[in-house]
N, CA, C and O atoms as a Maestro MAE file, in Angstrom:
{
 s_m_m2io_version
 :::
 2.0.0
}

f_m_ct {
 s_m_title
 :::
 protein
 m_atom[332] {
  # First column is atom index #
  i_m_mmod_type
  r_m_x_coord
  r_m_y_coord
  r_m_z_coord
  i_m_residue_number
  s_m_chain_name
  s_m_pdb_residue_name
  s_m_pdb_atom_name
  i_m_atomic_number
  :::
  1 25 -76.911 129.004 161.918 1 A "UNK " " N  " 7
  2 3 -76.494 130.369 162.023 1 A "UNK " " CA " 6
  3 2 -75.360 130.554 163.036 1 A "UNK " " C  " 6
  4 15 -74.419 131.308 162.788 1 A "UNK " " O  " 8
  5 25 -75.456 129.853 164.195 2 A "UNK " " N  " 7
  6 3 -74.435 130.007 165.224 2 A "UNK " " CA " 6
  7 2 -73.506 128.804 165.321 2 A "UNK " " C  " 6
  8 15 -72.623 128.777 166.179 2 A "UNK " " O  " 8
  9 25 -73.686 127.818 164.466 3 A "UNK " " N  " 7
  10 3 -72.898 126.597 164.531 3 A "UNK " " CA " 6
  11 2 -71.404 126.864 164.643 3 A "UNK " " C  " 6
  12 15 -70.827 127.563 163.810 3 A "UNK " " O  " 8
  13 25 -70.782 126.308 165.674 4 A "UNK " " N  " 7
  14 3 -69.353 126.443 165.879 4 A "UNK " " CA " 6
  15 2 -68.912 127.774 166.455 4 A "UNK " " C  " 6
  16 15 -67.719 127.972 166.683 4 A "UNK " " O  " 8
  17 25 -69.823 128.680 166.694 5 A "UNK " " N  " 7
  18 3 -69.459 130.014 167.179 5 A "UNK " " CA " 6
  19 2 -69.596 130.169 168.690 5 A "UNK " " C  " 6
  20 15 -69.277 131.227 169.233 5 A "UNK " " O  " 8
  21 25 -70.062 129.137 169.369 6 A "UNK " " N  " 7
  22 3 -70.250 129.220 170.821 6 A "UNK " " CA " 6
  23 2 -69.746 127.943 171.480 6 A "UNK " " C  " 6
  24 15 -70.536 127.175 172.029 6 A "UNK " " O  " 8
  25 25 -68.422 127.706 171.429 7 A "UNK " " N  " 7
  26 3 -67.903 126.466 172.018 7 A "UNK " " CA " 6
  27 2 -68.044 126.418 173.540 7 A "UNK " " C  " 6
  28 15 -68.060 125.338 174.131 7 A "UNK " " O  " 8
  29 25 -68.146 127.591 174.173 8 A "UNK " " N  " 7
  30 3 -68.319 127.683 175.620 8 A "UNK " " CA " 6
  31 2 -69.564 128.512 175.903 8 A "UNK " " C  " 6
  32 15 -69.748 129.579 175.318 8 A "UNK " " O  " 8
  33 25 -70.419 128.025 176.798 9 A "UNK " " N  " 7
  34 3 -71.601 128.786 177.203 9 A "UNK " " CA " 6
  35 2 -71.582 128.919 178.712 9 A "UNK " " C  " 6
  36 15 -71.504 127.931 179.442 9 A "UNK " " O  " 8
  37 25 -71.653 130.155 179.162 10 A "UNK " " N  " 7
  38 3 -71.675 130.493 180.580 10 A "UNK " " CA " 6
  39 2 -73.127 130.536 181.029 10 A "UNK " " C  " 6
  40 15 -73.935 131.250 180.435 10 A "UNK " " O  " 8
  41 25 -73.469 129.786 182.062 11 A "UNK " " N  " 7
  42 3 -74.848 129.698 182.531 11 A "UNK " " CA " 6
  43 2 -74.900 130.032 184.016 11 A "UNK " " C  " 6
  44 15 -74.172 129.454 184.823 11 A "UNK " " O  " 8
  45 25 -75.758 130.960 184.356 12 A "UNK " " N  " 7
  46 3 -75.998 131.300 185.753 12 A "UNK " " CA " 6
  47 2 -77.505 131.295 185.977 12 A "UNK " " C  " 6
  48 15 -78.275 131.424 185.026 12 A "UNK " " O  " 8
  49 25 -77.922 131.150 187.208 13 A "UNK " " N  " 7
  50 3 -79.343 131.091 187.524 13 A "UNK " " CA " 6
  51 2 -79.674 132.205 188.506 13 A "UNK " " C  " 6
  52 15 -78.785 132.726 189.180 13 A "UNK " " O  " 8
  53 25 -80.931 132.565 188.588 14 A "UNK " " N  " 7
  54 3 -81.336 133.689 189.414 14 A "UNK " " CA " 6
  55 2 -82.793 133.564 189.842 14 A "UNK " " C  " 6
  56 15 -83.563 132.787 189.277 14 A "UNK " " O  " 8
  57 25 -83.147 134.345 190.849 15 A "UNK " " N  " 7
  58 3 -84.526 134.516 191.268 15 A "UNK " " CA " 6
  59 2 -84.795 136.019 191.179 15 A "UNK " " C  " 6
  60 15 -84.380 136.771 192.061 15 A "UNK " " O  " 8
  61 25 -85.480 136.460 190.130 16 A "UNK " " N  " 7
  62 3 -85.708 137.897 189.936 16 A "UNK " " CA " 6
  63 2 -86.469 138.532 191.100 16 A "UNK " " C  " 6
  64 15 -87.328 137.909 191.724 16 A "UNK " " O  " 8
  65 25 -86.125 139.783 191.368 17 A "UNK " " N  " 7
  66 3 -86.843 140.541 192.376 17 A "UNK " " CA " 6
  67 2 -86.298 140.396 193.782 17 A "UNK " " C  " 6
  68 15 -86.778 141.061 194.700 17 A "UNK " " O  " 8
  69 25 -85.304 139.541 193.968 18 A "UNK " " N  " 7
  70 3 -84.724 139.358 195.301 18 A "UNK " " CA " 6
  71 2 -83.214 139.515 195.180 18 A "UNK " " C  " 6
  72 15 -82.522 138.607 194.719 18 A "UNK " " O  " 8
  73 25 -82.714 140.664 195.593 19 A "UNK " " N  " 7
  74 3 -81.281 140.967 195.459 19 A "UNK " " CA " 6
  75 2 -80.400 139.901 196.113 19 A "UNK " " C  " 6
  76 15 -79.298 139.633 195.635 19 A "UNK " " O  " 8
  77 25 -80.872 139.297 197.197 20 A "UNK " " N  " 7
  78 3 -80.068 138.275 197.872 20 A "UNK " " CA " 6
  79 2 -79.993 136.983 197.063 20 A "UNK " " C  " 6
  80 15 -79.145 136.130 197.327 20 A "UNK " " O  " 8
  81 25 -80.889 136.835 196.067 21 A "UNK " " N  " 7
  82 3 -80.896 135.638 195.226 21 A "UNK " " CA " 6
  83 2 -80.538 135.977 193.778 21 A "UNK " " C  " 6
  84 15 -80.948 135.287 192.845 21 A "UNK " " O  " 8
  85 25 -79.759 137.063 193.608 22 A "UNK " " N  " 7
  86 3 -79.327 137.463 192.276 22 A "UNK " " CA " 6
  87 2 -78.636 136.305 191.561 22 A "UNK " " C  " 6
  88 15 -78.862 136.072 190.373 22 A "UNK " " O  " 8
  89 25 -77.800 135.590 192.291 23 A "UNK " " N  " 7
  90 3 -77.178 134.370 191.774 23 A "UNK " " CA " 6
  91 2 -77.548 133.234 192.723 23 A "UNK " " C  " 6
  92 15 -77.382 133.352 193.937 23 A "UNK " " O  " 8
  93 25 -78.043 132.149 192.172 24 A "UNK " " N  " 7
  94 3 -78.314 130.936 192.948 24 A "UNK " " CA " 6
  95 2 -77.681 129.767 192.207 24 A "UNK " " C  " 6
  96 15 -77.285 129.905 191.049 24 A "UNK " " O  " 8
  97 25 -77.585 128.628 192.862 25 A "UNK " " N  " 7
  98 3 -77.031 127.455 192.196 25 A "UNK " " CA " 6
  99 2 -77.843 127.128 190.954 25 A "UNK " " C  " 6
  100 15 -79.070 127.228 190.957 25 A "UNK " " O  " 8
  101 25 -77.152 126.738 189.895 26 A "UNK " " N  " 7
  102 3 -77.828 126.381 188.653 26 A "UNK " " CA " 6
  103 2 -78.840 125.274 188.945 26 A "UNK " " C  " 6
  104 15 -78.505 124.231 189.507 26 A "UNK " " O  " 8
  105 25 -80.078 125.530 188.550 27 A "UNK " " N  " 7
  106 3 -81.167 124.593 188.821 27 A "UNK " " CA " 6
  107 2 -82.056 125.026 189.963 27 A "UNK " " C  " 6
  108 15 -83.138 124.468 190.145 27 A "UNK " " O  " 8
  109 25 -81.621 126.027 190.751 28 A "UNK " " N  " 7
  110 3 -82.409 126.495 191.888 28 A "UNK " " CA " 6
  111 2 -83.197 127.766 191.589 28 A "UNK " " C  " 6
  112 15 -83.991 128.204 192.423 28 A "UNK " " O  " 8
  113 25 -82.997 128.362 190.429 29 A "UNK " " N  " 7
  114 3 -83.678 129.600 190.077 29 A "UNK " " CA " 6
  115 2 -84.711 129.388 188.996 29 A "UNK " " C  " 6
  116 15 -85.284 128.306 188.870 29 A "UNK " " O  " 8
  117 25 -84.946 130.433 188.214 30 A "UNK " " N  " 7
  118 3 -85.990 130.401 187.197 30 A "UNK " " CA " 6
  119 2 -85.485 130.050 185.801 30 A "UNK " " C  " 6
  120 15 -86.290 129.858 184.890 30 A "UNK " " O  " 8
  121 25 -84.179 129.963 185.618 31 A "UNK " " N  " 7
  122 3 -83.628 129.650 184.294 31 A "UNK " " CA " 6
  123 2 -83.952 128.199 183.930 31 A "UNK " " C  " 6
  124 15 -83.768 127.292 184.742 31 A "UNK " " O  " 8
  125 25 -84.432 127.992 182.713 32 A "UNK " " N  " 7
  126 3 -84.733 126.647 182.230 32 A "UNK " " CA " 6
  127 2 -83.428 126.021 181.746 32 A "UNK " " C  " 6
  128 15 -83.031 126.199 180.594 32 A "UNK " " O  " 8
  129 25 -82.769 125.289 182.639 33 A "UNK " " N  " 7
  130 3 -81.459 124.711 182.352 33 A "UNK " " CA " 6
  131 2 -81.536 123.746 181.175 33 A "UNK " " C  " 6
  132 15 -80.647 123.742 180.323 33 A "UNK " " O  " 8
  133 25 -82.579 122.931 181.114 34 A "UNK " " N  " 7
  134 3 -82.714 121.987 180.009 34 A "UNK " " CA " 6
  135 2 -82.789 122.712 178.670 34 A "UNK " " C  " 6
  136 15 -82.137 122.307 177.707 34 A "UNK " " O  " 8
  137 25 -83.573 123.772 178.605 35 A "UNK " " N  " 7
  138 3 -83.704 124.528 177.347 35 A "UNK " " CA " 6
  139 2 -82.388 125.186 176.965 35 A "UNK " " C  " 6
  140 15 -82.012 125.190 175.793 35 A "UNK " " O  " 8
  141 25 -81.688 125.740 177.943 36 A "UNK " " N  " 7
  142 3 -80.393 126.376 177.663 36 A "UNK " " CA " 6
  143 2 -79.376 125.349 177.175 36 A "UNK " " C  " 6
  144 15 -78.652 125.597 176.210 36 A "UNK " " O  " 8
  145 25 -79.323 124.205 177.836 37 A "UNK " " N  " 7
  146 3 -78.374 123.162 177.441 37 A "UNK " " CA " 6
  147 2 -78.703 122.622 176.055 37 A "UNK " " C  " 6
  148 15 -77.801 122.374 175.255 37 A "UNK " " O  " 8
  149 25 -79.978 122.442 175.771 38 A "UNK " " N  " 7
  150 3 -80.385 121.959 174.449 38 A "UNK " " CA " 6
  151 2 -80.045 122.971 173.363 38 A "UNK " " C  " 6
  152 15 -79.559 122.599 172.295 38 A "UNK " " O  " 8
  153 25 -80.300 124.256 173.633 39 A "UNK " " N  " 7
  154 3 -79.972 125.297 172.657 39 A "UNK " " CA " 6
  155 2 -78.470 125.352 172.419 39 A "UNK " " C  " 6
  156 15 -78.023 125.488 171.280 39 A "UNK " " O  " 8
  157 25 -77.694 125.246 173.486 40 A "UNK " " N  " 7
  158 3 -76.239 125.252 173.356 40 A "UNK " " CA " 6
  159 2 -75.765 124.049 172.540 40 A "UNK " " C  " 6
  160 15 -74.922 124.182 171.653 40 A "UNK " " O  " 8
  161 25 -76.312 122.885 172.848 41 A "UNK " " N  " 7
  162 3 -75.925 121.679 172.113 41 A "UNK " " CA " 6
  163 2 -76.260 121.791 170.636 41 A "UNK " " C  " 6
  164 15 -75.526 121.284 169.786 41 A "UNK " " O  " 8
  165 25 -77.369 122.454 170.329 42 A "UNK " " N  " 7
  166 3 -77.801 122.549 168.931 42 A "UNK " " CA " 6
  167 2 -76.861 123.391 168.077 42 A "UNK " " C  " 6
  168 15 -76.888 123.296 166.850 42 A "UNK " " O  " 8
  169 25 -76.028 124.216 168.716 43 A "UNK " " N  " 7
  170 3 -75.072 125.020 167.950 43 A "UNK " " CA " 6
  171 2 -73.641 124.523 168.145 43 A "UNK " " C  " 6
  172 15 -72.686 125.212 167.788 43 A "UNK " " O  " 8
  173 25 -73.499 123.331 168.709 44 A "UNK " " N  " 7
  174 3 -72.180 122.719 168.816 44 A "UNK " " CA " 6
  175 2 -71.364 123.109 170.030 44 A "UNK " " C  " 6
  176 15 -70.143 122.951 170.024 44 A "UNK " " O  " 8
  177 25 -72.002 123.614 171.067 45 A "UNK " " N  " 7
  178 3 -71.285 123.980 172.290 45 A "UNK " " CA " 6
  179 2 -70.610 122.751 172.880 45 A "UNK " " C  " 6
  180 15 -71.208 121.679 172.969 45 A "UNK " " O  " 8
  181 25 -69.358 122.924 173.280 46 A "UNK " " N  " 7
  182 3 -68.587 121.825 173.855 46 A "UNK " " CA " 6
  183 2 -68.607 121.837 175.380 46 A "UNK " " C  " 6
  184 15 -68.491 120.784 176.008 46 A "UNK " " O  " 8
  185 25 -68.754 123.015 175.981 47 A "UNK " " N  " 7
  186 3 -68.710 123.143 177.429 47 A "UNK " " CA " 6
  187 2 -69.821 124.055 177.928 47 A "UNK " " C  " 6
  188 15 -70.033 125.140 177.386 47 A "UNK " " O  " 8
  189 25 -70.528 123.614 178.961 48 A "UNK " " N  " 7
  190 3 -71.437 124.467 179.714 48 A "UNK " " CA " 6
  191 2 -70.727 124.827 181.010 48 A "UNK " " C  " 6
  192 15 -70.262 123.946 181.733 48 A "UNK " " O  " 8
  193 25 -70.644 126.099 181.298 49 A "UNK " " N  " 7
  194 3 -69.924 126.577 182.475 49 A "UNK " " CA " 6
  195 2 -70.936 127.178 183.433 49 A "UNK " " C  " 6
  196 15 -71.646 128.119 183.078 49 A "UNK " " O  " 8
  197 25 -71.008 126.639 184.652 50 A "UNK " " N  " 7
  198 3 -71.978 127.166 185.611 50 A "UNK " " CA " 6
  199 2 -71.305 128.143 186.565 50 A "UNK " " C  " 6
  200 15 -70.112 128.041 186.852 50 A "UNK " " O  " 8
  201 25 -72.107 129.100 187.052 51 A "UNK " " N  " 7
  202 3 -71.603 130.113 187.969 51 A "UNK " " CA " 6
  203 2 -72.616 130.395 189.056 51 A "UNK " " C  " 6
  204 15 -73.820 130.437 188.805 51 A "UNK " " O  " 8
  205 25 -72.126 130.585 190.250 52 A "UNK " " N  " 7
  206 3 -72.893 131.161 191.339 52 A "UNK " " CA " 6
  207 2 -71.955 132.157 191.996 52 A "UNK " " C  " 6
  208 15 -71.166 131.788 192.865 52 A "UNK " " O  " 8
  209 25 -72.035 133.408 191.589 53 A "UNK " " N  " 7
  210 3 -71.101 134.428 192.021 53 A "UNK " " CA " 6
  211 2 -71.289 134.930 193.435 53 A "UNK " " C  " 6
  212 15 -70.450 135.680 193.932 53 A "UNK " " O  " 8
  213 25 -72.367 134.539 194.102 54 A "UNK " " N  " 7
  214 3 -72.629 135.067 195.440 54 A "UNK " " CA " 6
  215 2 -72.690 133.986 196.513 54 A "UNK " " C  " 6
  216 15 -73.188 134.240 197.610 54 A "UNK " " O  " 8
  217 25 -72.207 132.816 196.226 55 A "UNK " " N  " 7
  218 3 -72.304 131.727 197.193 55 A "UNK " " CA " 6
  219 2 -71.298 131.884 198.331 55 A "UNK " " C  " 6
  220 15 -70.197 132.399 198.135 55 A "UNK " " O  " 8
  221 25 -71.681 131.443 199.494 56 A "UNK " " N  " 7
  222 3 -70.765 131.390 200.635 56 A "UNK " " CA " 6
  223 2 -70.137 130.006 200.750 56 A "UNK " " C  " 6
  224 15 -69.254 129.779 201.577 56 A "UNK " " O  " 8
  225 25 -70.609 129.075 199.905 57 A "UNK " " N  " 7
  226 3 -70.105 127.700 199.927 57 A "UNK " " CA " 6
  227 2 -69.745 127.298 198.498 57 A "UNK " " C  " 6
  228 15 -70.485 126.545 197.865 57 A "UNK " " O  " 8
  229 25 -68.614 127.795 197.982 58 A "UNK " " N  " 7
  230 3 -68.295 127.577 196.575 58 A "UNK " " CA " 6
  231 2 -68.148 126.110 196.172 58 A "UNK " " C  " 6
  232 15 -68.567 125.741 195.075 58 A "UNK " " O  " 8
  233 25 -67.576 125.276 197.009 59 A "UNK " " N  " 7
  234 3 -67.435 123.866 196.639 59 A "UNK " " CA " 6
  235 2 -68.790 123.175 196.567 59 A "UNK " " C  " 6
  236 15 -69.021 122.355 195.678 59 A "UNK " " O  " 8
  237 25 -69.681 123.496 197.486 60 A "UNK " " N  " 7
  238 3 -71.027 122.922 197.452 60 A "UNK " " CA " 6
  239 2 -71.782 123.424 196.224 60 A "UNK " " C  " 6
  240 15 -72.523 122.666 195.599 60 A "UNK " " O  " 8
  241 25 -71.596 124.693 195.879 61 A "UNK " " N  " 7
  242 3 -72.246 125.260 194.702 61 A "UNK " " CA " 6
  243 2 -71.742 124.587 193.433 61 A "UNK " " C  " 6
  244 15 -72.526 124.281 192.535 61 A "UNK " " O  " 8
  245 25 -70.452 124.361 193.357 62 A "UNK " " N  " 7
  246 3 -69.867 123.668 192.208 62 A "UNK " " CA " 6
  247 2 -70.403 122.245 192.107 62 A "UNK " " C  " 6
  248 15 -70.728 121.782 191.013 62 A "UNK " " O  " 8
  249 25 -70.497 121.555 193.227 63 A "UNK " " N  " 7
  250 3 -71.037 120.191 193.230 63 A "UNK " " CA " 6
  251 2 -72.488 120.185 192.770 63 A "UNK " " C  " 6
  252 15 -72.895 119.301 192.018 63 A "UNK " " O  " 8
  253 25 -73.274 121.168 193.216 64 A "UNK " " N  " 7
  254 3 -74.682 121.265 192.815 64 A "UNK " " CA " 6
  255 2 -74.801 121.517 191.318 64 A "UNK " " C  " 6
  256 15 -75.610 120.877 190.647 64 A "UNK " " O  " 8
  257 25 -74.006 122.442 190.786 65 A "UNK " " N  " 7
  258 3 -74.029 122.726 189.353 65 A "UNK " " CA " 6
  259 2 -73.609 121.518 188.531 65 A "UNK " " C  " 6
  260 15 -74.212 121.219 187.501 65 A "UNK " " O  " 8
  261 25 -72.579 120.828 188.987 66 A "UNK " " N  " 7
  262 3 -72.123 119.623 188.283 66 A "UNK " " CA " 6
  263 2 -73.186 118.541 188.294 66 A "UNK " " C  " 6
  264 15 -73.404 117.868 187.287 66 A "UNK " " O  " 8
  265 25 -73.850 118.372 189.430 67 A "UNK " " N  " 7
  266 3 -74.915 117.372 189.529 67 A "UNK " " CA " 6
  267 2 -76.082 117.733 188.616 67 A "UNK " " C  " 6
  268 15 -76.674 116.859 187.983 67 A "UNK " " O  " 8
  269 25 -76.413 119.019 188.551 68 A "UNK " " N  " 7
  270 3 -77.499 119.466 187.678 68 A "UNK " " CA " 6
  271 2 -77.182 119.149 186.227 68 A "UNK " " C  " 6
  272 15 -78.035 118.637 185.502 68 A "UNK " " O  " 8
  273 25 -75.957 119.449 185.793 69 A "UNK " " N  " 7
  274 3 -75.561 119.172 184.413 69 A "UNK " " CA " 6
  275 2 -75.497 117.669 184.156 69 A "UNK " " C  " 6
  276 15 -75.912 117.211 183.091 69 A "UNK " " O  " 8
  277 25 -74.988 116.898 185.106 70 A "UNK " " N  " 7
  278 3 -74.903 115.449 184.940 70 A "UNK " " CA " 6
  279 2 -76.302 114.848 184.826 70 A "UNK " " C  " 6
  280 15 -76.532 113.955 184.010 70 A "UNK " " O  " 8
  281 25 -77.232 115.334 185.641 71 A "UNK " " N  " 7
  282 3 -78.615 114.860 185.579 71 A "UNK " " CA " 6
  283 2 -79.228 115.197 184.230 71 A "UNK " " C  " 6
  284 15 -79.934 114.378 183.642 71 A "UNK " " O  " 8
  285 25 -78.961 116.398 183.741 72 A "UNK " " N  " 7
  286 3 -79.482 116.808 182.436 72 A "UNK " " CA " 6
  287 2 -78.939 115.895 181.343 72 A "UNK " " C  " 6
  288 15 -79.682 115.484 180.452 72 A "UNK " " O  " 8
  289 25 -77.671 115.581 181.406 73 A "UNK " " N  " 7
  290 3 -77.063 114.710 180.402 73 A "UNK " " CA " 6
  291 2 -77.614 113.290 180.479 73 A "UNK " " C  " 6
  292 15 -77.816 112.642 179.452 73 A "UNK " " O  " 8
  293 25 -77.855 112.809 181.694 74 A "UNK " " N  " 7
  294 3 -78.398 111.459 181.873 74 A "UNK " " CA " 6
  295 2 -79.791 111.342 181.275 74 A "UNK " " C  " 6
  296 15 -80.190 110.270 180.821 74 A "UNK " " O  " 8
  297 25 -80.529 112.449 181.278 75 A "UNK " " N  " 7
  298 3 -81.890 112.445 180.742 75 A "UNK " " CA " 6
  299 2 -81.937 112.760 179.252 75 A "UNK " " C  " 6
  300 15 -83.007 112.721 178.644 75 A "UNK " " O  " 8
  301 25 -80.787 113.071 178.662 76 A "UNK " " N  " 7
  302 3 -80.757 113.448 177.245 76 A "UNK " " CA " 6
  303 2 -81.184 112.278 176.377 76 A "UNK " " C  " 6
  304 15 -80.940 111.119 176.712 76 A "UNK " " O  " 8
  305 25 -81.821 112.591 175.267 77 A "UNK " " N  " 7
  306 3 -82.306 111.548 174.364 77 A "UNK " " CA " 6
  307 2 -81.182 110.879 173.597 77 A "UNK " " C  " 6
  308 15 -81.288 109.703 173.251 77 A "UNK " " O  " 8
  309 25 -80.114 111.600 173.327 78 A "UNK " " N  " 7
  310 3 -78.998 111.018 172.596 78 A "UNK " " CA " 6
  311 2 -77.710 111.304 173.336 78 A "UNK " " C  " 6
  312 15 -77.631 112.260 174.107 78 A "UNK " " O  " 8
  313 25 -76.704 110.485 173.107 79 A "UNK " " N  " 7
  314 3 -75.414 110.692 173.747 79 A "UNK " " CA " 6
  315 2 -74.734 111.921 173.172 79 A "UNK " " C  " 6
  316 15 -74.043 112.635 173.899 79 A "UNK " " O  " 8
  317 25 -74.912 112.180 171.904 80 A "UNK " " N  " 7
  318 3 -74.223 113.263 171.218 80 A "UNK " " CA " 6
  319 2 -75.090 114.517 171.167 80 A "UNK " " C  " 6
  320 15 -75.385 115.016 170.081 80 A "UNK " " O  " 8
  321 25 -75.502 115.034 172.324 81 A "UNK " " N  " 7
  322 3 -76.325 116.238 172.305 81 A "UNK " " CA " 6
  323 2 -75.694 117.363 173.128 81 A "UNK " " C  " 6
  324 15 -76.400 118.237 173.631 81 A "UNK " " O  " 8
  325 25 -74.381 117.340 173.261 82 A "UNK " " N  " 7
  326 3 -73.689 118.411 173.952 82 A "UNK " " CA " 6
  327 2 -73.325 118.112 175.380 82 A "UNK " " C  " 6
  328 15 -72.760 118.968 176.060 82 A "UNK " " O  " 8
  329 25 -73.632 116.914 175.862 83 A "UNK " " N  " 7
  330 3 -73.311 116.568 177.247 83 A "UNK " " CA " 6
  331 2 -71.956 115.895 177.329 83 A "UNK " " C  " 6
  332 15 -71.513 115.530 178.418 83 A "UNK " " O  " 8
  :::
 }
 m_bond[331] {
  # First column is bond index #
  i_m_from
  i_m_to
  i_m_order
  :::
  1 1 2 1
  2 2 3 1
  3 3 4 2
  4 3 5 1
  5 5 6 1
  6 6 7 1
  7 7 8 2
  8 7 9 1
  9 9 10 1
  10 10 11 1
  11 11 12 2
  12 11 13 1
  13 13 14 1
  14 14 15 1
  15 15 16 2
  16 15 17 1
  17 17 18 1
  18 18 19 1
  19 19 20 2
  20 19 21 1
  21 21 22 1
  22 22 23 1
  23 23 24 2
  24 23 25 1
  25 25 26 1
  26 26 27 1
  27 27 28 2
  28 27 29 1
  29 29 30 1
  30 30 31 1
  31 31 32 2
  32 31 33 1
  33 33 34 1
  34 34 35 1
  35 35 36 2
  36 35 37 1
  37 37 38 1
  38 38 39 1
  39 39 40 2
  40 39 41 1
  41 41 42 1
  42 42 43 1
  43 43 44 2
  44 43 45 1
  45 45 46 1
  46 46 47 1
  47 47 48 2
  48 47 49 1
  49 49 50 1
  50 50 51 1
  51 51 52 2
  52 51 53 1
  53 53 54 1
  54 54 55 1
  55 55 56 2
  56 55 57 1
  57 57 58 1
  58 58 59 1
  59 59 60 2
  60 59 61 1
  61 61 62 1
  62 62 63 1
  63 63 64 2
  64 63 65 1
  65 65 66 1
  66 66 67 1
  67 67 68 2
  68 67 69 1
  69 69 70 1
  70 70 71 1
  71 71 72 2
  72 71 73 1
  73 73 74 1
  74 74 75 1
  75 75 76 2
  76 75 77 1
  77 77 78 1
  78 78 79 1
  79 79 80 2
  80 79 81 1
  81 81 82 1
  82 82 83 1
  83 83 84 2
  84 83 85 1
  85 85 86 1
  86 86 87 1
  87 87 88 2
  88 87 89 1
  89 89 90 1
  90 90 91 1
  91 91 92 2
  92 91 93 1
  93 93 94 1
  94 94 95 1
  95 95 96 2
  96 95 97 1
  97 97 98 1
  98 98 99 1
  99 99 100 2
  100 99 101 1
  101 101 102 1
  102 102 103 1
  103 103 104 2
  104 103 105 1
  105 105 106 1
  106 106 107 1
  107 107 108 2
  108 107 109 1
  109 109 110 1
  110 110 111 1
  111 111 112 2
  112 111 113 1
  113 113 114 1
  114 114 115 1
  115 115 116 2
  116 115 117 1
  117 117 118 1
  118 118 119 1
  119 119 120 2
  120 119 121 1
  121 121 122 1
  122 122 123 1
  123 123 124 2
  124 123 125 1
  125 125 126 1
  126 126 127 1
  127 127 128 2
  128 127 129 1
  129 129 130 1
  130 130 131 1
  131 131 132 2
  132 131 133 1
  133 133 134 1
  134 134 135 1
  135 135 136 2
  136 135 137 1
  137 137 138 1
  138 138 139 1
  139 139 140 2
  140 139 141 1
  141 141 142 1
  142 142 143 1
  143 143 144 2
  144 143 145 1
  145 145 146 1
  146 146 147 1
  147 147 148 2
  148 147 149 1
  149 149 150 1
  150 150 151 1
  151 151 152 2
  152 151 153 1
  153 153 154 1
  154 154 155 1
  155 155 156 2
  156 155 157 1
  157 157 158 1
  158 158 159 1
  159 159 160 2
  160 159 161 1
  161 161 162 1
  162 162 163 1
  163 163 164 2
  164 163 165 1
  165 165 166 1
  166 166 167 1
  167 167 168 2
  168 167 169 1
  169 169 170 1
  170 170 171 1
  171 171 172 2
  172 171 173 1
  173 173 174 1
  174 174 175 1
  175 175 176 2
  176 175 177 1
  177 177 178 1
  178 178 179 1
  179 179 180 2
  180 179 181 1
  181 181 182 1
  182 182 183 1
  183 183 184 2
  184 183 185 1
  185 185 186 1
  186 186 187 1
  187 187 188 2
  188 187 189 1
  189 189 190 1
  190 190 191 1
  191 191 192 2
  192 191 193 1
  193 193 194 1
  194 194 195 1
  195 195 196 2
  196 195 197 1
  197 197 198 1
  198 198 199 1
  199 199 200 2
  200 199 201 1
  201 201 202 1
  202 202 203 1
  203 203 204 2
  204 203 205 1
  205 205 206 1
  206 206 207 1
  207 207 208 2
  208 207 209 1
  209 209 210 1
  210 210 211 1
  211 211 212 2
  212 211 213 1
  213 213 214 1
  214 214 215 1
  215 215 216 2
  216 215 217 1
  217 217 218 1
  218 218 219 1
  219 219 220 2
  220 219 221 1
  221 221 222 1
  222 222 223 1
  223 223 224 2
  224 223 225 1
  225 225 226 1
  226 226 227 1
  227 227 228 2
  228 227 229 1
  229 229 230 1
  230 230 231 1
  231 231 232 2
  232 231 233 1
  233 233 234 1
  234 234 235 1
  235 235 236 2
  236 235 237 1
  237 237 238 1
  238 238 239 1
  239 239 240 2
  240 239 241 1
  241 241 242 1
  242 242 243 1
  243 243 244 2
  244 243 245 1
  245 245 246 1
  246 246 247 1
  247 247 248 2
  248 247 249 1
  249 249 250 1
  250 250 251 1
  251 251 252 2
  252 251 253 1
  253 253 254 1
  254 254 255 1
  255 255 256 2
  256 255 257 1
  257 257 258 1
  258 258 259 1
  259 259 260 2
  260 259 261 1
  261 261 262 1
  262 262 263 1
  263 263 264 2
  264 263 265 1
  265 265 266 1
  266 266 267 1
  267 267 268 2
  268 267 269 1
  269 269 270 1
  270 270 271 1
  271 271 272 2
  272 271 273 1
  273 273 274 1
  274 274 275 1
  275 275 276 2
  276 275 277 1
  277 277 278 1
  278 278 279 1
  279 279 280 2
  280 279 281 1
  281 281 282 1
  282 282 283 1
  283 283 284 2
  284 283 285 1
  285 285 286 1
  286 286 287 1
  287 287 288 2
  288 287 289 1
  289 289 290 1
  290 290 291 1
  291 291 292 2
  292 291 293 1
  293 293 294 1
  294 294 295 1
  295 295 296 2
  296 295 297 1
  297 297 298 1
  298 298 299 1
  299 299 300 2
  300 299 301 1
  301 301 302 1
  302 302 303 1
  303 303 304 2
  304 303 305 1
  305 305 306 1
  306 306 307 1
  307 307 308 2
  308 307 309 1
  309 309 310 1
  310 310 311 1
  311 311 312 2
  312 311 313 1
  313 313 314 1
  314 314 315 1
  315 315 316 2
  316 315 317 1
  317 317 318 1
  318 318 319 1
  319 319 320 2
  320 319 321 1
  321 321 322 1
  322 322 323 1
  323 323 324 2
  324 323 325 1
  325 325 326 1
  326 326 327 1
  327 327 328 2
  328 327 329 1
  329 329 330 1
  330 330 331 1
  331 331 332 2
  :::
 }
}
């Protein structure tokens, strides 16, 4: 149904109920990153884009998001699953 219609997926993480944690590094909140990445891969997504809009350390946040995605890809069952 969505095949080829979502080449880019924007992913952010959060801790509900705490305004100071509205955005947290991907993998540090309640969002199931593995499920999101798998769903994106199943529709042919080429890029997962992570965001932490409230960080005071943007380079560290980017490194954390990249590490989270790299870890997810390393654990993937197949090479061709969107990683």
